[in-house]
N, C-alpha and C positions, 0 to 999 in steps of 0.2 A: 329791662335785661341789660346788666352792664358786661357780663362774660359768658363763657358757654354754658354756666350752671343755671339752672331753671328753677323758679319757685311755683311750685305746683299745689293745688287743691285738689285731691283726688276722692270722690264721693260715691257712696254706695249705700243702699237702704237696707240692706240685710243685718239681721239681727244674729242669725246662726249661720254655720259654716256652708260651704258648698263650692262648686267650681268657680263661682263668680268672686267669692269672697278669697279663694286662694289666689285668683288672678291679681286682684287689688293688694292682697298682702305681698306676693313673690315681686310684684313690680315695685311697691313701695321699698321693699327692702333693697332690691339691686340698684334702684335709683339714688337711694340715700346713700349707698355705699359708694356710687361713682361721684358723689358731691353734690347732687341736686337736694334741694329743700323741700321735703314732702310733707304735706300736712292731709291726714285722711279725716274727712268728714263723713260722721256716720250718727246712728242712733244711740242714746244712753244704753249702755248694757250690751252694745254690741261686740261680738268675738272680735272686730277689727280694732278694738281698743288694746286687745293684747297683742294682736299681730303689730300695731304701731309701736309698742314696747319694745317687741322682739326685732322690728326692723329697725330700731333707734331713730324714727321719725316723730313728728308731732301729730296730734289726735286733737278734733274738735267734735266732741259728742254733744253740740246743741241741737240738732236737727231732729224733727219729728219724721218728716217724709213719710207722710199718710197719704195713700191714694184717695181719690174721689175729690169733692168740693167741700172741704173742711175749712172754713175760712180763717178760724183762728191759727190752726197749724200752718196754712200758707202763709199767714202774716207773719208768723214766729219765724218761719224758715227763710222768707225773703228777708226779712231783718237781719237774720244771721249771716246770709251769703252776701248781703250789702255791707255789714260792718267788717266781715272779713276782707273783702275786695279794699275798702278803705283803709283798713288798719294795715295789712299785709302786703298788698299792691302784687298781687300773683302774677306771673307770667302767663299763666294757663289753668282752667279749670277742666279735669278730666272726669266726667259723668259716666258712671256705669249701669244706671238702673233709669226706669221710666221717671219715677217721682222725683229724684235728685235732677235729672236731665230738665225737667220742665221748671224746677223752682231756680235752679241755677242759670238757666237760660233767660227766665223772665225778670230775675233780679238784675242779670246783667244788662239786659234790654233797657230795663228802666232807667239804668245808670248811664245810657248811652254806648253801652258795648264797649267798656275799657278793656276788657279781659278775652283772650282767645278761648273759645270753649270747644271742646273735644268730646265726641261720645264713643264709648264701645259698645257694639251689639255682640251680646253673647250667645243669643240662641237663635233658632229657627222660628219663633213665633212671628205670626204675620203682623204687618204694620198698616194701620188704617190708611186709606188714600184721600181723607177729608183733609179741609183747608186748615186747620189747625196744626195738623202734623206738617204740611208744606212749609208754613210759616216756621214751626220749630226746627225742622231739619234742614231747611235750604235757607233762611234768613236769619235765624239766630245761632245757628251751629256753624261753626267754621270748618269742621272735619270731623269725619267718621273713621273709626277703625272698626274692621269686623274680623272675627276670630276664624273664618276659614272661607277660601274663595267660593264655595257654591252659595253662600249666604249673600256674600259681596255682590257676585253676578244677579241675583233676584233683585237685591236692592238698587242696583245701577239701572235696573229697567223700571223701578218705581218711580211715580210722578214726585214722590215726596224727597226724592234725594237726589244730588247732585253726582254723578259717577266720577266727575274731576277732583272731586274733593272727598275721596274715599280710598281706603287701601285695606288689605287683608293682612293679619299678622296672627300666628297660631301662639298660643300659651306657649310657655316654656315651662321644663321640669329640671329639677336638681339632679344632673347626671351623675356627678360624683356620689350624692347621697345614695343613689339607687345602682350604683355599679355592682356587678356580680361578687357576692361573698360566700364563700364554700364553707366557712364557719357558722356563719349567721343563717345559712340554708340547714345546715345539720340540727341547729337548735331550734330552728322553726318548724321544721318536718316532726322533730319529736314533739315539739309541745302540742301541736294539732294532731298528733297520732298518726303518722305517715311513715312509712319505711321506704327504702331504697325501692321495693319492688312495686310501690304504687305510683299510677300516673295522675298526678293532681293538675286538675284543671280549675281555674280561679276567675270569678268576676268580682271585681271592685267597683260597686255602684251603689246609688241609694235604691231602696227596694220600692220602685216605683213601675208604673207599666212602661214607661219610655224605654226604660233598661233594658227589656226583652229577657228577663230571668226565666219567663214561661218557656221561651222557646229552646233555651239551654236544657232545662229540666226534661222536655220532652225528647230531646236529642239523646241525652244521657239515658233516658228509659229505652231508646231504641238500642243502644250500645250496651246496655247491663249485662245481658247473658254472653255476649262474645268478649267482653273486656271486663273481667271480674277484677282487674288491677285498678280500674277507674275510681277516682275520687273527686269530689267537687268541694270547693272552700269558697262559701259565699262571704265577702266583706261588705259591710254596711248595713244601715238600719233604714226602715221607712215605714209606710202606710200598708205596704204589701206582707209584712212579716208574718202575720198569722195565715194569710193566704197563700203564701209560697211554701210554708210548711206543710199545709193541707195538700197541695198539689204534689210535692215531694212524696207525700203518703200515698196520694192516689195513683201516682206514677211507678210506685214500688221501688222508690229509689231513696227513700229517706235514711237507710243505714248508711248510705256512701255521700249524702250531702251534709256538709258542716255549715251551721249559720255562726258566724264568727262575731258578728254584730259589727258596731262601730269600733274601728281601730284608731289610735293616734299615731302607731309606728308601721305605717305602710311599708317603708322602705325595707323594714325586718320581715313583715307578712310575705311581700311579694317574692321573696327568696324562696319560700316553700313551694312555690308554683312550678309545673312543668310547661303549661301552656296558658296563656291570659286570653281569655273571652269577653268581647263586647258585642252583643246582639242587639242593640239599640234598635229601637223602632220609631223614635220621636225625639226631637229637642237637642240631641247630640251635634256638637259643632266641631270641638276641639279637645277631645278627650284627654285629661290630666292622666288617668288610669292607664290607658293604653300606652302612651309614651312613657310612663313610668315603669311598666312591665317590659317594654322594649328597651329602655336603659338598663335593665336589669339582664338581658340577653335572654328573656323568654320570647319564643314565637308567640304570635299572636293570632286569633281569629276575630275579624270584625265584620260587621254587616256593612252595607253599602249605602247605609243612611247618612245624611248630613256632609259633615266633613271627614268622616271618618276613612274614606279613600284617599284624602290627602294626607293621611298619615302613615298608612299601610298600602305597600304596593303588593297586588295578588301574587301569591308564588315567590315573592322575595323576603320579606320579612314576616310572612304569615299567609293567610289566606283571607279574601274577602266573599262574604256570601250574601245572597239577597236578604234583605231585611224581612223579618217575619216569617221566615222559613225554618223547617225544623231539619228535613234529610240532607240538604247540603251543608247543614251545620254540623250534623253526625258524620258526614263522609269526611269533611276536613279534620275532624277529631280523629277518626279511624285513620287516616293517612298518616297524621303527625304521630299518632301512637305506634305506628308500625315502623318510623323511621327516625331513631334518635339522632342519627348523623345530620338528618334534614332538621330536624329541631333545632341543633346545635348551630348550623349555619344561619338558619333564619334568625337565631338570637343575635349572634355577631351581627349579622346585616342590620338588625333592628337597632341594636346599640350605635353603630356607624350613623345610621339615618339621625338618630336623636342627637348625636353629637355635632352632626352638620347642620341641623334645621330647627332642633326644639330644646335646646338647652334655655336656662332662664337667661344668660347673657346673651344670646342671640335674639330672644324676646325682647329683652331691655333695649338693647342697640336699635332694633327696627322701631319700637315705640318711639324712642328719642327723635329717630330721622323723621317720623310722623309727626311728631310735635314741631319739628323745625318746618316742615312743610306747612303744618296749620298756621304757624306764626307768620308765615310769609303770606298765606290767604288772608289771614285776617288785616294785616298791615295794609294790604292792597285793596281791600272791598271798601266800597260806599256803605254808609248806613242806609238799610232799606227804608 
């Protein structure tokens, strides 16, 4: 490294989109715009190839990154990583999944660890306490970035991790793209069939059990008769599509719940909401959708699962309710429905929170700071 600009290989095993892919895409775009040289390493056909083009950075889609003991795939990936290290001489490899972490770490180790290795932990899934994980994380990895404090604290107590070589950095969102837009709000509400009399509660998440749609639907069922103006906009797709439609029917709320499916224009769709809701019960660490709704000045209701309480302060930007509960969620919705002035103030407070802590610019700056720390650790460590 000859100046402040870094040469980075950023890897991820996903083919389709999701929060982790958005993390990689956002970071690659912001780092590239700041003058760093980023290459995204991914599978052929991955959506990250399009992300790399949009970010203006390089891509290398030569990796298979398959789980399990597939020797041919492993040999191919190890060769690809070693060739990249020899040809490009990166300052740093930033792995984002399990498969790419193992491949990059092993290839780097076989070459004598010439490159600093950083791993980001994106979820709450448990990490095995066995010896191979201790080798991977303590010996072969220089630094760990964790996307929320609650997971970082758990990992700091884990025997496979060194708490001194770890930090937490929340994902960032594009606050300018999601800023309040009255004209877009008018168009979006008209498109979805809402009038000014409707109170629209929205959830933007994959249709999977972890996101807690069931609890939202059951809360809406409790409020159905006393709040005829209530409407629910469901943005996203997933395995529970049919099951959730049946649940809405069984709860007697199918007439007021709209399934909008996957939308590539979330900044526009979010404008239609009055309240954003994230009742997650698993996996959620640093919700993009919650921050985007806050950036659009929407008051939010979030469960107390994972890192969500690090994004929302109960009673300030919205309400925090116990995960997996129905009555507290219904009560929070009832309070916000009855207090438009409080909704507006919470929305303003939410956007200010995002501007202070959760923009893409803050996220990228903190990540580069973590890279610098990682590089110091790498230079000062003796080979195990």
